[in-house]
C-alpha positions as CSV (number, residue, x, y, z in Angstrom):
1,M,88.6,89.6,99.2
2,S,91.1,87.9,97.3
3,F,91.3,84.1,96.3
4,D,94.8,83.7,97.9
5,F,93.4,84.7,101.3
6,Y,91.4,82.1,100.7
7,K,94.0,80.0,100.1
8,R,96.0,81.1,102.9
9,A,93.2,80.7,105.6
10,A,92.9,77.2,104.0
11,I,96.4,76.1,104.9
12,V,96.0,77.8,108.5
13,C,92.6,76.3,109.1
14,R,94.3,72.7,108.3
15,A,97.2,73.2,110.8
16,I,95.1,73.9,113.5
17,P,95.5,70.7,116.0
18,Y,93.6,68.3,117.2
19,G,91.7,69.5,120.4
20,K,92.4,72.5,120.2
21,T,90.7,75.8,118.8
22,A,91.7,78.9,116.9
23,T,89.7,82.2,116.2
24,Y,88.5,84.1,113.4
25,G,91.2,86.9,114.3
26,Q,93.4,84.6,114.8
27,I,93.1,82.9,111.1
28,A,93.3,86.1,109.7
29,L,96.2,87.3,111.1
30,L,97.8,84.1,110.5
31,C,96.9,84.8,106.8
32,G,98.7,88.1,106.9
33,K,95.5,90.0,107.2
34,P,94.4,90.7,110.6
35,E,91.5,92.9,110.0
36,N,89.8,89.5,107.7
37,A,88.3,88.0,111.0
38,R,85.1,88.3,109.3
39,Q,85.7,86.9,106.0
40,V,87.3,83.9,107.7
41,G,83.9,83.2,109.4
42,Y,82.4,84.0,105.6
43,A,84.6,81.7,104.2
44,L,84.0,79.1,106.6
45,N,80.4,79.4,106.1
46,R,80.1,79.7,102.7
47,G,82.7,76.6,101.7
48,R,85.0,78.9,100.4
49,L,88.0,76.8,101.7
50,G,87.1,73.4,99.8
51,E,87.2,70.1,102.0
52,G,88.9,68.6,105.2
53,I,88.7,72.1,106.7
54,P,88.4,71.6,110.8
55,A,85.6,74.3,110.7
56,H,84.4,73.0,114.3
57,R,87.8,74.2,115.5
58,V,87.0,78.2,115.1
59,V,85.6,80.0,117.6
60,N,84.9,83.9,118.0
61,A,87.5,85.6,120.2
62,R,85.4,85.1,123.6
63,G,85.6,81.0,123.0
64,I,82.3,81.1,121.9
65,L,80.7,79.0,119.4
66,S,79.5,80.9,117.2
67,G,79.5,78.9,113.9
68,A,76.4,76.6,114.8
69,A,74.5,77.5,111.2
70,A,77.5,76.6,109.0
71,F,76.7,73.0,110.7
72,E,74.2,70.0,110.2
73,T,72.6,70.6,113.3
74,A,73.2,73.4,115.9
75,D,74.3,71.3,118.2
76,M,77.2,70.1,116.0
77,Q,80.5,71.7,116.7
78,K,79.7,71.3,120.4
79,R,79.9,67.5,119.6
80,L,83.0,67.3,117.0
81,L,84.9,69.6,119.7
82,E,83.7,67.4,122.4
83,K,84.9,64.3,120.7
84,E,88.2,65.4,120.7
85,G,88.7,66.0,123.9
86,V,87.4,70.0,124.5
87,M,85.5,71.0,127.2
88,V,82.4,72.9,126.1
89,H,80.2,74.6,128.7
90,F,76.9,76.7,128.4
91,T,77.2,80.7,129.0
92,P,74.5,83.1,129.1
93,D,76.4,83.8,125.5
94,G,76.0,80.6,124.7
95,W,78.7,77.5,124.1
96,Q,81.7,78.7,125.3
97,V,85.5,76.6,125.5
98,D,88.2,77.7,127.5
99,R,91.0,79.6,125.4
100,K,93.5,79.0,127.7
101,K,93.0,75.8,128.0
102,D,91.9,74.5,124.7
103,G,93.0,76.9,122.6
104,W,95.6,76.8,120.1
105,H,98.9,79.0,121.0
106,N,100.6,79.2,117.9
107,T,104.0,80.5,117.7
108,M,105.8,82.8,116.1
109,D,108.0,79.6,114.3
110,E,105.0,78.8,113.1
111,A,103.8,81.8,111.8
112,M,106.6,81.8,110.0
113,Q,106.3,78.7,108.8
114,F,103.3,79.8,106.9
115,Q,104.7,82.6,105.5
116,Q,107.6,80.5,103.7
117,I,104.6,78.5,102.9
118,F,102.5,81.1,101.4
119,G,105.9,82.3,99.7
120,S,106.7,79.0,98.3
121,L,103.1,79.1,96.9
122,G,102.9,82.6,95.6
123,I,99.7,83.6,97.6
């Protein structure tokens, strides 16, 4: 994975609005690499995106909180989301958010703005 992908992912992750969640695949798509959802998870887990990344706002495609191992405690992601007003409920598959209600439904304009930013930065 190129270093430029991580720079793009950091920019996109920092743009996830307060009180909203994004998926690994959504971030990869906004970076221009829709097939790289797993690389987003890897980068978040390994701290490859730098400081100030709201990693707690990133969930899997079904809204399941799947990044617990990357946080200090197993319930930290859940607590941080709840602090932002995101409802988290327990399911047989684990803690889950309602992506329809609390998901970041980015617009095409936002996607185009990311592409402009990436272009201006040469990434």
